[in-house]
N, C-alpha and C positions, 0 to 999 in steps of 0.2 A: 354501152348495155344497154339489154331490150329489156322490160319490167319480168319477163320469170329468169331471167339470171342476174339483178337486181334481186330479187327474193330469193335465188338462192342464196347468191351470195350473204345475205344478213341471214338468214338461216342456218350458211355452216359456220360464220361468225360467235351462234353460243354453241351448236353441236359439234363444235370443236374441244370446245372445257368438256366432253362429258366421251372424247376417246372416238369421235367418228364423224361422218359428214354425208354429203349428197351430194351426186351430179343431174341429178331431172324430180324435179317437184311430183308430177303426172306420176311418175315411177317410184320412188323412191317412198311415196307416200301412203299407198296401195295398200300397204300389210296392216299400215296404221302405227307400228313399234317407234317408226324416227317421231312422229307423229307425236307419239306422247311421252319420248324422251326428249324433243324439244321442251315441250310445257312442262316438263318437270324443270328442265335447266332454268327457263327463262323468268317461270312464278317461284322456282324453289321449297315447292311441294309435292306431296308422292300424288301418286294416281294409282288409280287401282288397278290390279295386278294384271298384264296385258297376257293374251292368247297367245302363246307358242307357236300352234298348228299353221299347218299351210293353204287348211282349206279356206272356201269363201266363206265359212260364216263366221270362223276366228278373225280374219280379217276385218268383217263388219262389223265383229263385240268388239275391236282394239278402235277402231274407228267412228265408233257412237259413244266408246268412253273418255275419247277426246276429246268430240263436240259436245256430252255434255259435262263436262269440265269445263270446257269455253264456254255452257250457255249459264252455269254457274255463277261465273266473274260476273255478271248482264249483260254479258252478247247476247245480242238478238242475232240468230241468223235465218238470213230469207232463203227459202231454194236452195237451201245445200244441206245432202242429206249424205246418208254415208253409204249407199250403193255410188253415187255419181263419183263421189274417191274411190272410191276400189276400183272401178271400174278403167282410173283415167282421167277422168272427163277433166282437162286442161283450163277451163274455164270458172269451174267449179272450186279445181283445186283453188289456183291463184285467190280465190274472192275470199277462202276460205284462211289464207296464210296473208292476205289483208287486211281481214280481221284481225288474226292476232295480232298485227303490226301495231294495229291502231288501240288496240288493247295494250297489249302492251308494251310496246314503247313511244306510241306517240300521242297518246292520249293523257298526259300532261305539259303537253309541247305544242307550242301557237305556233303555225306554220304558215301565215297569212297570204292565202293565192295571189292578192291584187300585187302583191312584192318577191316574186318572182327571178325576178330584175338582178336583186342580191345573191341571187346565186348566183344567176348564167351568169354571169364575168370572174367569178370565179371569186371574187374580195369576199365575199360574204362564207365563203369556207372558209379564208386568209386569214378571216379578223376574225374569226369565231376561236381557229387554233390559235393566233395571235395574242388571245385574251386572256389563255388560261396555261400556253406553254409559248413565251413573247422569245423564248429563243435557239425555238424551230424556224419561224420565219422571219427576216427584215422587212416588215410592212410597208417600210418608208419605201423599198424598192419596188415596188406593185406598179401596175399601168394598168390601168383602168380598160382602156384600147387591147388589153392584149390579151383578152379572158381563155384561151386555150393555157398558156404560159401561167396564169396563174393558177387554175382547176386541177392541169398538171402537178402545176409542185402543189397544191392541198392532196389532192390524191397521194401522191407517192409518200410524203411526209406521213398522215394519216397511219400510210399500210405501216409506211416503217418505226416508225416511233412509236405510232398509238393503236398498235392496233387491229385498227379497222380495215376490214378487206374490203378492197377498190370494191365497191356497186357498181359505179357509173364511168364511161367513159367520155374523157371532155369533149367531143362531137358529138357524144347526142344530146349533147344539153347544147354546144353553140350554134353544129349544124341545124338543130330549130327553131322550128318561132314560138311554137309553145313544148317546155320540156315536160315528160312524161311527170306530172304532179305528185306520184304516188311514190313513186322511184327517189326522185327526192326527197320525199317526207320521210322516205326508211331510208336512206342514206342519213341527212341529218341529226333523226334520232338512235343512229348509232353514236353521232358525234357529242349528245347527248349525256346517252347512258357514259361515255368511256370519259366523259369528262367530270359527272357527276361523282362514280367512282370515286376519281382521283383528288377531285374535293374533302369526301370522306377519310379515304387514305389518310390524306394532311392532318384532320381534324385525326382525326386515331392515333398517327403518329407524333403531334404535338402532346396527347392525354397521356400517351407512354414516353415519351421524353419527360414530362413531367415528374408521372411517376418515377421511373429509374433516378431523376436526379436527384431526386427525395431520397433514396433507397441508398445509392452513389454514396452520398452527403453520409446517411447513417449509416453505414460499412466502413467509412474513413475513418468515422466520431470514435462505430467500438476499436478500431485497431490502432485507434488509438490510445483507448482506456486499457488495450489490454496490455499492452506496451511498457503505459503508465506503472501499469498494477503489478504486472511482471518483476519489470527494472526496480519499484521499492520489494518490493518480497523477497528479488534475492538479495538487495542490501541487506534487509532485514535477516534472510540468513547467513551471509557472509559473516554478518556482526554479532549475533548472540553466540554462537560457538567462544568469539575472541574475550567475550565478559563473562560467559561464562566457565572461562579457563580464570582457574585457583593453584597451577602450580607457583608456588611458593619461593621468593629467594631467600639467599642466604644474608646479603646483606641488605644493610640499610639504605645506603646509595639506589642500587637497581631497583628496590618497593619503591621508593619515591621519582624514580623514574616512569613506572607501571604509572603512579598519580597523575603522573604531568601526561603524559600521552594520554589517559581518558581524562586528563583539562581537556587537552586540546581536539578531540571530537568529541567531546560537548558543545566547546566555540566552534570549532569548523567543521568539522562532520555532517553533526545533525541536523542544525539549522535548518540546511535545504531541502534535506529530507523531511522536518518537520510541515514547509511550504508544497512542495508534493505531496503530503499526502491530504493536506487541504485543498489542492485544488483535483486531485483527481475524487474526491466529493462533491468537488464545483463540476467536474467537468459531466457525471456518470448522473446527478438531478439536472444538467441541459438535456442532457443527451434522450436522459428519459421525457423529457418534459414534448420535447420536437417528436419523439416516438408516438406520444399520444396524441398530438395535433396534426400530425401527418397519418393519424389512425392505423398504426404500425401498433403492431402485438411489442411487449416491454423488450425491453433488453434484459436475455440475464448474461454477465458474464462466464467464462469459463471456468469451472471445478474451481473453488479452491483461489479465487481472482474477487468474489466479493468486498464488496466496499467492508463489510463485515469480518470478514474474512482481514483483509486489510488493517483495521481497527483489534482486532484478535490477537496477531504479529504484530502490533504495536506494542499492545500489550504487556507480551512477552517481549516484547525489547526493552520496554522501560520496568519492568520487574528485571528480567535480569541488568538493567543499569544500577536499580537499589543497592541487588545482591552487590554486586563486582565491588562495589563507590564503598559497602559498610570494609567488606570483606578486604580490600584493601585498607582502611586506616586499621581495622582490627590487626591484620598483618603487620604495621609500622606499629603499633603499642608492641602486638608480641616480641619484636625483632627490639625494637629498644630493651624491653626487662632481660629479651638472653641478652643482652650489649652487657647491662648492668652484670646483670647475673654472672657471666662468662669471666668481668674482668674484678670479680668479689671476690670469684672461686679460685683465679691465680693469685690475685695476695693474700688468701689466706691458706693455699698451698703452698705460697713461695719462702709463708712464714712459716709453717710451718715443718713443710721440708728442711731450713735454715737450723728449727730448733731442734730436730731428730740428726739431727749430722755428729755423727760419733757417738751418739746415746748406744749404738751396741758395741760397740769398741769397750765401752766405758763399764757398759752391763757385764761384760766378760773377760773383764781383767779377773787374776790371782795375785793381786798386788798383797791382800789380807794372809794369805797364806806364809809370810817372811816378815808380817807386821807383829808393830809390837802390840803392849796392849791398849797402850793410849792409840797410835797409829788404828791398830781394829776397830775401838772406838769411834772416832773419828772416822775411820771408815764407813761404818754404820749410822750414825746422825748422819752421813753427806746422804746412804740411801735412803734415809727417812728424809729426807728435804727433797728427795728425788721424785719417789715417789707423790709427794707433795703436789712437785710440778708437775709427775705428769696427770696427777686426778684433775688440775689447773687446763691440762692440754687437753683432758680427755671430751671439752664443747666445745675448742674448733674443732677437734674432726668429726664432733657431729653435727657440725656447720658445715662442715664439708661436702659431710656423705649427704647432707639436704640439698643443698644446691644442686651438684651434680643429678641426684633425682626430679629436680626442679627441671635440669636444664633439659632430659630426656624425658621428660613430662611435657615439654614448651618441644620438643622437637627440635632444639638447636643441631645444628647443623654438623659441627666439632662433636659431636657425645662421644664419637670412637677412644678422643682421645682424652676428655675431660673421664668421662671413664676409667680407662685405662690407668692413666697417674692416681685417680682417686685408689681406686684400687692397691695399686702401690703402695698408697697411704697407710689404705687400711688392714692390709698384709705385713707394714713395717709398724705401726700400731699396735697390733698383737702381737709380732715378732716382741717387741717394747715390753709389753706386759706381760711375756711369758718370760723373758731374762730377769725381766723385774722382780717375779717373784721368787725366781732362783736364785738370784744374788740375793737377795732376804733372806733367803731361805740358812744361805750359807752363812751370812754375819748372825743372822740370831746361833746357829748349832757354837760363832766361835765365840760370839757375844759374852760366854760364863767364863771364860781365860782373856779373855780382853773387858776393862770393863771404865778405862780413861776416857775419857771425852772433852773434847774442848770445848766447854758452852757457849761462848763467846761467840763463836764461830758457826755455832748451832745457831746461835740465835740470831745474828745476821744472815745465815742462808734463810732460816724462817721468816724474815721480814724482807731480806729483801725481792724470793724467788717471786708474792704476791703481789711485789712495788713493780720488778720488773714483768709481770704478767699487764698492770694494770697499765703501766707507762705502752706495751705494744699494742693492749688492744684501743687508748686512745690513741693510737696514733693511724692504728686500721679508720676506725671512727673520724677521727679529722683528714683523712687520705680517701676515705667510702666518697662514689658517687651517690647523688643522687636525681629524686624524679619526683617533681609536683607538677600538677596541675593549675594551682587555687594561688589566690593572694592567701586563704588563713594555714594554705600547705605550709609555705617557706615560713610564714612564721613560727608554725608550730615548730621547724625546725632551729628559725633562729630563739628560739623562747629553750628552746633542749642544747641550747650552747653556748648559749650565757649562763642556764643552769650548771653546764660543766666547767666553763668558769669559773665558777664561782666555788668550783671545787680544788682549785690549783695551789692555793694558799694551803688549806688540811696538806694537801696531795709534800707541795717544796716541805711544811714543818714533818712530815715521815720521813723524803729525804735524807731530811737532814738529821732525821733520829737512828737511822740506815750509815749514815757515812758513818754516826756521830760511835757507833759500833766499830766502827775499819779503826777508829780513829782510835778507841779503848783498847785494844788490841795490838794497835803498836806501841800504844803507851807503853801494855805491858811488856808487850816485847823487847821494849826500849829499856824499861826498866829492870823486867828480870831478866836480860840478856840470853832470853828462849831460844832456842836453837829448831828454827821454823826452815826446814828443809820446804820446798814450795808452794804454794797458795793452798786458799782455802781449801778442807778436805772434804768441805760439805756443801759448797757449791762453786759454780763455772763464774756467777755473777761477782761482778769487780767493782770496785766506784769509779772507774774510767766509763766503762760501761752503762750505771746507772745516769752518770754526768751527760755522760753523749745523748743517753735516750729523754732522758731532762729537756736539753738542749733541740731535738728534735722535735719533741712536743710545744715545747714554746715557740720554734718556729712553725712550727703548721698551724697554732691558733689564731693571728692574723693571715694567714692563707686562706683559712675559713670562715674569717669574718668577711674577706673581698668577694668570695663566692658564696657566700648565702647574699650581697648585699647586691652584688649583679643580679643574682637569681633573683631578687625582689623585685627589681628596676624592670628585667623581663616577665614578670609575673602581671606591672601593673602595666608596662604595656601590652600585653594579653588584651588583660580587663577592658582596656579605654580598646581594643579594636571588636571585644563582644559590646560593649554598650552602641560602635560607631553604626556597628553591623544591624543591631535590635530596634535603632533605632529610628533608621530605613524602611527595614523591612515591615515594626509595628504600624510606619506609614503605610507604602507600598501594598501589607499584603487586605488592609482593609478596604483601598482605594481597587482593586481588582475585584471585589467581593461588589461591592456595590456596583462599580459598572458592569457584573453580570446580572445585576438584578435590573439596572434600568435598561438596558438591550434584551431581557424578559420581557418587561413591559411595553419598551419600544413594539419588540414585534408583535402586542395581544390588541394595544391603544397606536392602531394606528391611524392617523390622522392626516386631511389633503390626498392631492394625486399623485399614486405611484411614484411618479418622478418627483414630487414633491417629498415621496417619501426616503428614496432612491438618494435623491441627491443629501438628506438632511442626514443618510446613515452612515454615507462614505462620510461624510465632513465630521459624523462622528469615530467612524473610523482612522481617521489624520490626527484626531485629538487622541487619538489613543496609541498609533503608534509613535505621536511626537512625544511620548511617555517613555519611550524605549533605552533612553538616555538613564534613567533613573536605574529601574531594571541593568543596565551595563554599567554603574557604578557600584550597586550596591552585588554584581558577579564580582568586579574584584575589588571589595571587601571581604568578598567571600574567601577569594584566593588567598588574600592575605595572613584571612584564620587561618583555610589549612598549610598554608603554609608555616604559621608559627604554633604547627601540632595543638589546633586549642579545638578539640572534643565534642565539649557541651558547650550550650548558653543559659542562664539562667533567668535570662533581661528578656527575649522574647519565648512565644510557641512556635514562630513563626523560621520556617528552615531555609536553604536556600533551593532545595526538592519541590517544596509546595510553592513556593514564591515560581518556577519554572511553568511547574505545570498549570495552575493557575491562568497566568502568564498564558501560554500556550493554546488555555481553550477558550482565554477570552480573545484572542485573533481569529481562530477557529470558527465560535460562535456568529462574532460582526460577520469572519463572513460567508458566514453558512445563509445569514439574516439577508445579504447585500442581494445576494442568489438568489436567494426564495422572489425577492421584491422583483431581481430580474422575469425570470421566468412566470412572474406572474402582471408586469407588461409582453411579455412573449405572448401567453397567454390570452389576453385584452386582446391586441393587435391583432391574432390571428380568430380571437372566434369574433369580434366585432365586439365587446364589450363595451361600452360607456362607465364614463367615472361613476355615473349616479349608480349601475349598476355595480360595481366591483364595489365599493360602499355599503349597499344593500349586503352582498355577500357575504362584506366582511364584519359588520355587525351578528346575519345570520348564523354565521360559523365562529364568532366571540361565545352568542346563547349556547351554545349544543357542546360549545365548550367547557362551559359553566357546568351545563346538565347531565356530560357525559353524553358524545353522540351514537353510542351502542346500545343506550338505553331503551328498554322495549315502549313500541307506542303501544297505545291503548286501542288496538288493531283486536276487531272479536273474530272478525271472518276469518276464514284462512283463506280467502283471494288476498285480503290486507296483509299479512304476515306474510306473503308470499311477494308482494311489492316489497316490501322491507327487506325482506332476504337480498331481491337482487340488487336494489339501492346500493345495502351495505357492501356486493360484490365489487361491487364495479369501483366504490372508495376504498374499500378496503381487501381486494386482492387477494394479500397476504393473512387474512387475518389475524392481525397481532395485533387489534383492537384500538389502532390509532389512526385517525384519519387527519390526514395535513391537508392543510388550507387550500396548496398546491390540485390535491387529488377531489377537492368540495366545489371550485370553480370549473373545473375537468366535467366535473357530474352536472354539474348549473347549465354548460354549454352545448355540451356535446351532441343532443340531441335533436338540436339546429344546426349543429355545425358543418358546413358544403365542404367536406370530403370527398375525396376516390373511392370508392369502393372495387375488390378484386370484379365483380361482374361486371363494370364499368370498362375497368380493364380490358376484362375477357372479350369484350364485347367488341375494344376498338379493333385489338389483336383478327376478329374476323374477317372486319372488313378490310383492314389490312390484306388478309389470306384470300378477297373472294369470296365470303360465305364457305369458306374450306372448315373444314374442324382443324387441321393441318396448318403450319406456316414454312414456306421453305427460308433457306442462310439468304437466298437471290435475292427475295421479295421484302428481308427486314434488312438486307443494304441498300435497295431500293427508297426505302420510305423512313430511315430512321437514319438520325447523323452517327458517323464511322465509328466513335465511340462506343454507342448507346445501342449502337447493331450489336457489335461486337463483342460485349454487356451479356445481348441476349441469346446469343447463338451460345455461348461457354457454359451457358446456366441451363436452357431449355434441354431438358430431354426428350429422346428419341419417340415418336409419336407411334403407337404399335393399334392401332384401331386398324377396322374391314378394310376401310379406304385409305390407309398408306401407300404411302410411296417411298421411294428411295431417298433420302434425307432429308424426310417429315419432319417436324422440331412439333411440341407437342405444349403449346402458346398456354393452355388450362390450367395447366398443374402447374406452370410459371406460375399466371396471375393470382391463384390459390395464393402458391408458397410467398409473395410477397408481402401479403398482411398475415403472413404468420396462420393462414387455414394448414401447407400441408406444407412436408421440407423442400426447402429449394435443393 
């Protein structure tokens, strides 16, 4: 190629970026328009607005604007005027183009004329390509004695793979003793600029890869946090309704099964969730530290998934646990009381129903109508004895009604049958009262006619009835079930039982006296041959019945003794369980409190390097974890206490719930303190902080911690107050009034940190885009690794500027979004 052809190819390599080309330098530059466009493309600057007219004066004005711009860059134009260019002077036009090439393409390139031989044999061009793109040319196979092949290989590769137009022919160099130096320099400058742009693109791509890798890692950490928080909140959401279910059971066995299910939840299901909650807080703190170190905005979890939201939900869970456990124990007490009352009701009802059996028929009998006077008097006395007996049974009926009422108030599951039976007893009792009054009236009317009464039978009936009632009451008391919870209560029952046993001799004397009355009657009958038709007319009680009940009472007394002895032994065992639990709880409780206080002091009075502190804390954590068997042993003692239905313990103020909460807080606190030291190490290494600086930061922070970091400083000038407000907005962005040591370290070191910025990333993308305001997907795929190129393409918005082309992507908004300055 001739120099004009070389210069034309060089110009077109730049003009095609603006969507145009030239064919003839002398002709196409005459109006000055493409000349001005060429200067704008190669310089990246805007020239004065060109004249669009076709008159000579317009063309001269445009050429003058181009020449004025060239001279403004320090280029001295000799004998080159606008008129010569407009008139198509080839020599002047080529001289001007050579001047432009020297200024904008070759100025920073040194091509020694004395060494033109390195270009003439083609090895120089091939070596230049191999240096930057070794995969395009196998330099080892080139031969110095074959320049034509070498040159054609270099020119073809440059045009095909490097987008450098062919500006020379191999024959122009090989077939000439001294090739045109200007043409070669122009051609070499195109290689220089092509490879210079590639290096910039590689640097820009590396920066973008680094930024994108950090962003991708942070996004994965955010996704992991969101999933862990969602899973934990979902578990709490599912668990709380179960704990809030207060559907009562009808039997003690069913309620005890619920209590066992609750223990399984405490032992098996909750502990892993406690660890997940602790891990969630650690992950959140680590993520925030990494975001601060990479100059990214703080992570804000989805609504309802903040650490505080999880903590609040956890608090609701623990409140539900406490309420559920209290409800279970109260329900067990209630069912225990209900079973006792129901049995007592059945016993009293059965005794009363047995007593009332046949009473209505007796009261409705008309036997007095045909009876003799003595028989009438006997019937009257018998009725009086019955009334006495009826009055004695009034208390039992009232007890039956009171027990039924209490069963209703305690929501006994079989209350309908209890109410029905109680109503029958009351109705029958009212009927007995009415019949009794009716018969009494009839006998009193007949009393004037019938005056005889058998005093001995009457005395027997009067004394036998209360004694019979006493025996029935004694049998009820001896068979009555009892519920006690302390040694004192069972001792009280034993004392009352001993007092009852002390009355038995007097009762036996009364029995003998009553039987003596009956014996006296038999003696009189035998002595006086009285005609006794039937039994005692005043009572249905007979000696056989009295003796049978007395034998029953004597039989029940030792049985009651044995029951009290067994209950006393059970209460002694319960007391042993209380003391066993209290002895351990009174040691473990203060131990947990002491460890909490020690951790608090350790977190403030840190000594040695951070690694030493971390090692010390981990050893401290190990010692705490090794204490876990004592907690488990206490849990076992607590289970024995609950299985024994022990509801209070006067020997300690610590409950198992207190111990559990304290233990969980202790584990969480030591884990949080270790995480804080790990984050400090991460910050120290990332910021390049020395151990002495870290110690100085800790001393300063502890000083501020004692005097209140948010205390007003004695600034008097408005500028000082503004600076203090700026500092507080950095270390306490949420205005909660608390400054962590991590935030304090970040503040002390962030001003000098070498971190990437949105402007730097934007400038890197501009290099990859060839100085355009947008970038194409093919350019991203060419310059970036595949995964990161696709990451950018998926997240970049379409470019909408005036110079947009189809498929253009907006790298500017993407860069600012990476640093939280806009939405991604």
